[in-house]
C-alpha positions in Angstrom: 9.0 -5.4 -3.5 10.4 -9.0 -3.4 14.0 -7.5 -3.2 13.3 -6.3 0.4 12.9 -9.9 1.6 15.7 -11.6 3.5 16.9 -14.6 1.5 15.7 -17.8 3.3 19.0 -19.5 2.8 20.6 -16.5 4.9 18.0 -16.4 7.8 15.0 -18.5 7.3 13.2 -17.3 10.3 13.6 -13.6 9.2 12.5 -14.5 5.6 9.4 -16.0 6.9 8.8 -12.8 9.0 9.4 -10.5 6.0 7.0 -12.5 3.8 4.3 -12.4 6.2 4.3 -8.7 6.5 5.3 -7.6 3.0 2.9 -10.0 1.3 0.0 -8.1 3.4 -1.0 -11.3 5.3 -0.7 -10.1 8.9 0.7 -7.6 11.2 1.7 -7.8 14.8 -0.7 -6.0 17.1 -0.4 -3.6 19.9 -2.0 -6.4 22.0 1.1 -8.4 23.1 1.4 -11.8 21.3 -1.7 -11.3 19.0 -2.0 -10.6 15.4 -4.0 -8.7 13.0 -5.0 -11.0 9.9 -5.1 -8.6 6.9 -7.6 -9.0 4.2 -5.4 -11.1 1.9 -4.2 -13.6 4.7 -8.1 -13.7 5.9 -9.0 -14.6 2.2 -6.6 -17.7 2.2 -8.1 -18.7 5.8 -11.9 -18.3 4.1 -10.6 -20.6 1.4 -9.5 -23.1 3.8 -12.6 -22.6 5.8 -14.8 -23.3 3.0 -13.2 -26.6 1.6 -12.9 -27.9 5.4 -16.5 -26.9 6.4 -17.9 -28.9 3.2 -15.5 -31.9 4.2 -16.9 -31.7 7.8 -20.5 -31.6 6.8 -20.0 -34.4 4.1 -18.9 -36.6 6.9 -22.1 -36.0 8.9 -21.1 -33.1 11.2 -22.9 -30.0 12.0 -21.7 -26.3 13.1 -22.6 -25.0 16.6 -21.2 -22.4 18.9 -20.2 -22.5 22.6 -19.2 -19.8 25.1 -15.8 -18.0 24.9 -15.7 -17.9 28.8 -15.3 -21.0 30.7 -15.8 -21.3 34.6 -12.5 -21.8 36.2 -14.0 -24.8 38.1 -14.7 -27.0 35.0 -10.9 -27.3 34.5 -10.6 -28.9 37.9 -12.7 -31.9 36.8 -10.4 -33.5 34.3 -6.8 -33.5 36.1 -4.5 -34.1 32.9 -6.4 -31.5 31.0 -5.9 -28.6 33.5 -2.4 -29.7 34.0 -1.9 -29.2 30.2 -3.4 -25.9 29.9 -3.0 -24.1 33.3 0.2 -22.3 32.3 -1.5 -20.9 29.2 -4.8 -19.8 30.5 -5.9 -16.2 30.4 -8.3 -15.3 33.3 -11.2 -12.9 33.8 -11.5 -11.9 37.4 -13.7 -8.6 37.3 -16.7 -7.3 35.1 -16.5 -3.8 35.5 -14.2 -0.6 35.3 -14.4 2.8 36.7 -12.9 6.0 36.4 -9.6 6.5 38.5 -10.5 8.9 41.5 -7.0 10.3 40.9 -7.7 11.1 37.2 -5.5 8.6 35.6 -7.9 7.2 33.2 -9.9 4.1 34.2 -9.1 1.3 36.7 -10.7 -2.2 37.6 -13.5 -1.6 40.0 -12.4 -3.7 42.9 -16.2 -4.3 44.0 -16.8 -5.8 40.7 -14.9 -9.0 41.3 -16.6 -12.3 39.9 -17.6 -14.9 42.3 -15.9 -17.4 40.2 -13.2 -16.6 37.8 -13.8 -17.2 34.0 -11.0 -18.8 31.6 -10.9 -17.3 28.3 -11.4 -20.4 25.9 -8.0 -22.3 25.2 -10.1 -25.1 24.0 -13.7 -26.2 24.5 -13.8 -29.8 25.8 -14.8 -28.8 29.3 -17.8 -26.2 28.2 -19.0 -28.7 25.7 -19.0 -31.7 27.8 -20.9 -29.8 30.6 -23.3 -29.0 27.9 -23.5 -32.4 26.3 -24.8 -33.7 29.9 -28.2 -32.0 29.2 -28.2 -33.2 25.6 -27.6 -36.9 26.0 -29.8 -39.3 27.9 -30.4 -42.4 25.6 -28.4 -44.3 22.9 -31.0 -42.6 20.5 -29.3 -39.1 21.2 -25.9 -40.5 19.9 -23.6 -40.0 18.0 -23.2 -36.3 18.3 -21.2 -34.8 15.6 -20.4 -31.1 16.3 -17.8 -28.6 14.8 -17.0 -25.1 16.1 -15.5 -22.4 14.1 -13.9 -20.1 16.9 -10.9 -18.3 18.4 -9.1 -19.5 21.3 -6.4 -17.9 23.4 -3.4 -19.6 24.9 -1.0 -17.2 26.5 2.1 -17.9 24.5 5.4 -15.9 25.7 7.2 -16.3 22.5 5.1 -15.9 19.5 5.2 -15.9 15.7 2.8 -14.6 13.3 0.3 -17.6 12.1 2.6 -20.2 13.9 2.2 -19.4 17.5 0.1 -16.4 18.8 -1.9 -15.7 22.1 -4.9 -15.7 20.2 -5.6 -17.6 16.9 -8.6 -18.9 14.9 -9.4 -22.5 14.4 -12.1 -25.0 14.3 -12.7 -27.7 17.0 -14.7 -30.9 16.5 -16.3 -32.4 19.4 -18.1 -35.7 19.0 -20.0 -38.1 21.4 -20.5 -41.9 20.7 -22.0 -44.9 22.0 -19.1 -47.1 22.0 -15.2 -47.1 22.1 -15.2 -48.6 18.5 -17.5 -45.7 17.0 -15.2 -43.0 18.8 -11.8 -44.5 17.5 -13.5 -44.8 14.1 -14.5 -41.2 14.1 -10.8 -40.2 15.3 -9.2 -42.0 12.4 -11.7 -40.6 10.0 -11.1 -36.9 10.9 -7.3 -37.3 10.7 -7.9 -38.8 7.1 -9.8 -35.6 6.3 -7.1 -33.6 7.5 -4.5 -35.5 5.6 -6.9 -35.2 2.4 -7.1 -31.5 2.9 -3.2 -31.0 3.3 -2.3 -33.1 0.2 -5.1 -32.2 -2.2 -5.5 -28.7 -1.3 -2.5 -27.3 0.3 -0.1 -29.7 -1.8 1.8 -30.6 1.3 2.5 -34.3 1.8 2.0 -35.3 5.5 2.7 -38.4 7.6 -0.1 -39.9 9.6 0.6 -41.4 12.9 0.2 -41.6 16.8 1.8 -39.2 19.0 3.7 -40.6 21.9 2.5 -40.3 25.3 4.6 -37.3 25.9 3.0 -35.3 23.0 -0.6 -36.2 23.4 -3.4 -33.6 24.0 -4.1 -33.1 27.8 -6.9 -35.5 28.6 -6.6 -37.6 25.5 -6.2 -41.4 25.5 -4.8 -41.4 22.1 -3.8 -38.5 19.6 -3.4 -39.0 15.8 -1.8 -36.2 13.8 -0.3 -35.3 10.5 3.1 -33.9 10.4 4.7 -32.0 7.5 8.3 -31.1 6.6 9.0 -27.4 6.2 11.7 -26.2 3.8 14.2 -25.5 6.7 14.0 -29.1 7.7 11.9 -28.4 10.8 8.6 -30.4 11.3 5.0 -28.9 11.6 2.2 -30.4 13.3 -0.7 -29.7 10.9 -3.7 -31.2 12.6 -4.6 -33.4 15.3 -7.4 -35.8 16.2 -8.1 -37.2 19.6 -9.6 -40.3 21.2 -10.8 -38.9 24.6 -12.1 -42.3 25.9 -14.5 -41.8 28.7 -12.4 -39.2 30.5 -14.6 -36.2 30.0 -17.8 -38.0 30.2 -16.8 -39.2 33.8 -15.4 -35.7 34.6 -18.9 -34.3 33.7 -21.0 -37.3 34.3 -22.3 -37.6 30.8 -24.2 -41.0 30.8 -26.6 -42.6 28.5 -29.0 -45.6 28.7 -27.8 -48.2 26.2 -30.1 -50.6 24.1 -30.2 -53.0 27.0 -31.5 -50.4 29.4 -27.9 -50.0 31.4 -26.4 -46.6 32.1 -23.0 -46.2 30.5 -20.5 -43.1 30.0 -20.3 -41.8 26.6 -17.0 -42.1 24.5 -15.5 -38.7 23.0 -13.4 -37.5 20.4 -12.0 -33.9 19.5 -10.1 -32.7 16.5 -8.9 -29.4 15.2 -6.8 -27.3 12.7 -5.8 -23.8 13.0 -4.7 -20.5 11.2 -1.3 -22.3 11.7 -2.0 -24.1 8.2 -1.4 -20.6 6.8 2.0 -20.7 8.2 2.6 -24.1 6.8 1.5 -23.0 3.3 4.0 -20.2 3.5 6.8 -22.4 4.9 6.2 -25.4 2.5 6.3 -23.7 -1.0 7.4 -20.0 -1.1 10.7 -18.8 -2.3 12.9 -15.4 -2.1 10.8 -13.9 -4.6 7.6 -14.1 -2.3 4.5 -16.4 -1.6 3.9 -19.6 -3.8 0.3 -20.5 -3.3 -1.3 -23.8 -4.5 -4.0 -22.8 -7.2 -6.9 -24.5 -5.2 -6.4 -22.2 -2.0 -5.2 -19.2 -3.7 -7.6 -16.2 -3.1 -6.6 -15.0 -6.8 -5.8 -17.6 -9.4 -5.0 -15.5 -12.3 -4.0 -11.9 -12.6 -4.1 -9.8 -15.8 -1.7 -7.0 -16.4 -2.2 -4.4 -19.2 0.8 -3.0 -20.9 0.3 0.3 -22.9 1.9 3.6 -23.7 -1.0 5.7 -24.7 -4.8 6.0 -24.3 -5.7 4.3 -27.6 -3.5 1.2 -26.6 -5.1 1.3 -23.2 -8.5 0.9 -24.3 -7.5 -1.7 -26.9 -5.6 -3.8 -24.2 -8.5 -3.3 -21.6 -11.1 -4.4 -24.0 -9.2 -7.7 -24.8 -8.4 -8.3 -21.1 -11.8 -7.9 -20.0 -13.0 -10.5 -22.6 -10.5 -12.9 -21.1 -11.4 -12.2 -17.4 -15.1 -12.9 -18.4 -14.3 -15.9 -20.2 -12.1 -17.4 -17.4 -14.8 -16.3 -14.7 -17.5 -18.3 -16.5 -15.2 -21.5 -16.0 -15.1 -20.8 -12.2 -11.5 -19.4 -12.2 -10.9 -16.6 -9.8 -9.4 -13.7 -11.9 -8.6 -9.9 -11.6 -7.8 -7.4 -14.3 -5.5 -4.9 -12.6 -6.3 -1.7 -14.7 -4.9 0.7 -12.1 -2.9 3.6 -13.9 -1.0 4.4 -10.5 1.6 1.7 -10.9 3.5 0.6 -13.8 3.5 -3.1 -15.2 6.9 -4.2 -13.6 5.8 -2.9 -10.2 2.4 -5.1 -10.8 4.3 -8.1 -11.7 6.5 -7.8 -8.8 3.5 -7.4 -6.5 1.7 -10.5 -7.7 4.8 -12.4 -7.6 5.1 -11.6 -4.0 1.7 -12.4 -3.2 1.8 -15.9 -4.8 -0.7 -15.7 -7.6 -0.3 -18.9 -9.6 -0.7 -17.4 -13.1 -0.1 -13.9 -14.5 -1.3 -13.0 -18.1 0.4 -10.0 -19.6 -1.3 -8.1 -22.5 0.3 -5.3 -24.7 -0.4 -3.7 -28.1 1.6 -6.3 -29.8 -0.9 -9.0 -28.3 -3.8 -7.2 -29.5 -2.5 -7.0 -32.9 -1.4 -10.9 -33.2 -4.3 -12.4 -31.0 -1.7 -13.5 -28.3 -1.0 -13.3 -24.7 1.7 -13.8 -22.5 1.3 -16.4 -19.7 3.6 -16.8 -16.7 3.4 -19.4 -13.9 4.3 -18.6 -10.5 5.9 -22.1 -9.4 8.5 -22.1 -12.0 8.5 -18.5 -13.3 8.3 -20.0 -16.9 6.4 -17.7 -19.3 5.4 -18.4 -22.9 3.1 -16.9 -25.5 0.0 -18.3 -26.5 -3.0 -17.6 -29.0 -6.1 -16.2 -27.8 -8.1 -19.3 -28.5 -5.5 -21.5 -26.3 -6.1 -19.2 -23.3 -8.8 -21.1 -21.3 -7.3 -24.5 -22.0 -3.8 -23.4 -20.9 -5.0 -21.7 -17.9 -7.1 -24.7 -16.7 -4.1 -26.9 -17.5 -1.5 -24.8 -15.6 -3.8 -24.4 -12.5 -3.7 -28.2 -12.2 -0.1 -28.7 -13.1 1.1 -25.9 -10.7 -1.2 -27.7 -7.8 0.6 -31.1 -8.8 3.9 -29.7 -9.4 4.0 -28.3 -5.8 2.9 -31.4 -4.3 5.7 -33.2 -6.2 8.4 -30.8 -5.1 7.2 -31.2 -1.4 7.2 -34.8 -1.4 10.7 -35.0 -3.2 12.0 -32.5 -0.7 10.7 -34.6 2.1 12.1 -38.0 0.7 15.5 -36.2 0.4 15.3 -34.9 3.9 14.2 -38.2 5.8 17.0 -40.1 7.1 17.4 -43.4 8.9 19.9 -43.6 11.8 21.1 -46.5 14.3 23.1 -44.6 16.6 22.6 -41.6 19.0 25.9 -40.1 17.5 24.5 -40.3 14.0 21.2 -39.0 15.2 23.0 -35.9 16.4 25.2 -35.4 13.5 22.0 -35.6 11.1 20.1 -33.1 13.3 22.8 -30.7 13.0 24.1 -30.9 9.4 20.7 -31.8 7.5 17.8 -31.7 9.7 14.6 -33.2 8.5 12.7 -36.1 9.8 15.1 -38.8 11.2 13.8 -42.4 11.5 15.3 -44.1 14.6 14.6 -46.9 17.0 13.1 -45.8 20.3 12.5 -48.0 23.5 9.0 -46.6 24.0 9.6 -45.0 27.4 8.7 -41.2 27.9 12.1 -40.9 30.2 14.2 -41.8 27.0 12.0 -39.4 24.8 12.6 -36.7 27.5 16.2 -37.1 27.7 16.8 -37.1 23.9 14.6 -33.7 23.7 16.6 -32.2 26.6 19.9 -32.8 24.8 18.9 -32.3 21.1 15.7 -30.2 21.3 14.3 -33.1 18.7 11.0 -34.6 19.5 9.2 -37.7 18.5 6.8 -36.2 15.8 4.8 -39.2 15.1 4.7 -43.0 15.4 3.5 -43.4 11.8 0.6 -45.7 10.9 2.8 -47.6 8.6 5.5 -47.8 11.1 8.5 -49.8 9.8 8.3 -53.2 12.0 11.6 -54.3 12.8 13.5 -55.4 15.9 16.3 -53.0 16.8 17.9 -51.2 19.7 17.1 -47.7 20.8 19.6 -45.1 19.8 19.5 -43.8 23.1 19.3 -46.5 25.9 20.1 -49.4 23.6 17.1 -51.3 25.0 14.9 -53.5 22.6 12.8 -51.5 20.0 10.0 -52.9 18.0 10.0 -50.3 15.3 11.0 -47.0 13.9 9.5 -43.6 14.9 9.9 -40.1 13.4 12.1 -37.5 15.3 12.7 -33.7 14.1 13.0 -30.4 15.7 9.6 -28.6 15.1 7.7 -25.4 15.6 
């Protein structure tokens, strides 16, 4: 099974596509630009959801749900927002079909045109802030801390499974506050939550920082982000948190009476991550043998594969396997005993290696006789034999060790692929020969950033919170710069 994968050193893009399909994560749909998330891929998303949902609730947020359809007029109320999303919107114009009088199936009924077109949700700021106007009247009504798990539609022309599809799943937080300070604190809190999740669950090191004006969310005053480096040297934005100021409150006339009895506009934030994180998980850790999943997000942490030649051996091996399965399950370890007799052990080994199961336990007649098992770890492909009494201890250790090892490998890769440059020629050379993050001086103007993007396809991924403060010269314009920013080509 794994042999069918294109090597990532030969064609990284094809390797990624092969892996998503062959590991049973997702399929392309007959609906252009959309994907079918298969059970194994959705199980990873469910694990992510469960962890993130708890993190959101632990920070005081509650879940709600808002309409999929948004009146077109709502997008006219915040100028930069509509400009940012206008080219990606899918629009509903009619509400009924009818039989074609010429017998060619069904057609849109021209008599059923909507009075006002509805935009299929690309993001929910407008519909939510229109709703908040009815919820907020006084400082006593604040803060409002809402999260929504939903699907959104952005009409992408060039799509790739999980990374960029016309419809995708995500969560979007939308909060309302009495002061700018509270809103900015919320914006920073949530980017910290995302970074915590990426590093401690996804085992992906991220850089936290500010987006440049060119890269900000449409309608935001400030956008914070976490950026990760994939194994092909391209960056991937893994999460964003936006300080929206009072832009949407003013657009939808959302005011509150403060403690002094004065009417003020509310301060807002929004923040989100999507199924793009599954793409990040794949590209940050996996290899030519298949997926490599961090144990904390793996749908299946341990697989037990029996090896036998006859019915008697089968029964003995199965009895031992089920005891080990039960033991591990009692300690909250997700384990499966694959007792199918339709596939040989070697086929099963390849299948679970392809699917990235962190630990494989193999049990044969010799293991039954000697009270041992063979345990293999997916990240390094090492395998060793242990006594039965050590199984629980070894599995618990390996789950933590694999999680930590994946993070260490990823951070080592990032460190080796982050380069400081001081000239534009050096910048272009590193970009073409090495890739990765490039730390360089920038004069702070959108015009310079745009010219660099046009000439190299590299963008400013973020201005790190711990930006290296040093006086220098912009690599492109030669104008003064107060610090280095991170450039990269990105997904």
